[in-house]
N, C-alpha and C positions, 0 to 999 in steps of 0.2 A: 900645178896642185892637179887633183879630179875635182868633178862638181861633187864630191859628199866632205873632201877636205876643207871647200869654201862655205861657213855657216851665210845662212839667208840675211843677215842683216849686212857680208864684206860682199855679197853675188850683191842686192840692190846698191850699194854703195858705188858698184865697180861701174853698174852699166849706168850711174849720171854721169861716175867721170868721162866716159866708153861717148855716153850724147855731146861731152862738152867738146873732143877730140873728135866727134864727128863733125860737130861742126865747124873744124881748123883749129880752135884752140890747144896753146903749144899741153906740156906737159908740170912746166914751170906757173904755167897758170890759173893751175886748183892743187888748191889744198885740203885735209881732209880735219874739221876740228870737234872736238871735242866740246858743248857746251849745250848746260838750264839752257830752252826755247821758251814761247810763251804756247800756251796750249789752252783754246776756249778763255782768252782776257786772264787770263796767269800765267810768268813764270812756274816751267818747272823746277820739280827738287833734284833731278833726274839730269847726265849726261846726257848729252844726244849726237848718233852722230850727224855731218856736215859736211857736204860736201861748198869750197866755197872756187869761184869763177873770180881772178880779181885778173882785170883787165882792161887797155884802150879806157885807163883810169877812172875806173867803177869796181863792183863789188856786185856782187850775185851768190846769194847763198841757198843752197836748195838743202831742207832739213833732210831728212832718211826716218828716224828709227831713233828709240832707246841704246844706252848702249849696252849690251848685250854682257859688259865685263870689263875689269878695272882697263880703263882709257892708253898702258904704255901697251897693256895685253893686248889694244884692242891694234893700235901702230904695229907691234910686231907681223898679226895677222894681215893686215891690208899691207907691210912693206915685200914680207913671204909670196903673197899676192903679183902685184907690181914685181917683184922680179920674177917671178917665173914665166909671169906674161912675158916679161926680157927677151930670158934665158930660150921660151918658148916648150919650159918643161908645163906648162898650160896648154894644151892641143884647141886648138880655133874651136875645136867642137866644140868643148865645156863654154868659152868665151863666148861662142851665137848663142847654144841654148840660157847663159843669164841672159845674155839681151834681150831674148822671144820671152822669158818666162817672166822680165822686168816690168813695172810698170810703165817709165819713160820706151821700155822697147814697145808702146802698143803704140797706134798712128795720131790716137787726140793724143795721149798725155805727149806723145815730141812737136804736137804743133799748136804745143797749149807753154812749152819747157819756150821754144821758141820763139812762140809772143808772148811770153813773158820779158824776156830778152832783147825784142828789137823795143818793146813797150818801153826799155829805162837806157834805149837809143845803147846798144854793142850792134855792131857788124861785126856778121860769122868770116870768120880768115878765107877759110874753103869756097867762100863765093866770091869774097874780093879782088879773088886772082886772075 
């Protein structure tokens, strides 16, 4: 996929997934879920896209943003992106750009994510070997 073919929400979602992978978590540890969330103390009426890490008998959820289309369509985009990354049709330059432009790609944000995981007693597989 080209950069332009990947809508902003899915670029941001991929970056969270990539952060978990950089820490050594497996593909099977990460899922994409759509559900309402809490914003300002209230449950939203619309569904938001979440990246859920389930590993080491714990769960950690990163809420990305409100869904921009029906969930089935969102799943189709995420699956197309996943396949294109694995088969090499999404170039490394695109993946690098998505990471660099993402909030989680910023050092301070990535560090905060790592600290939050450590505070919840996760260990990073990439550092455990």
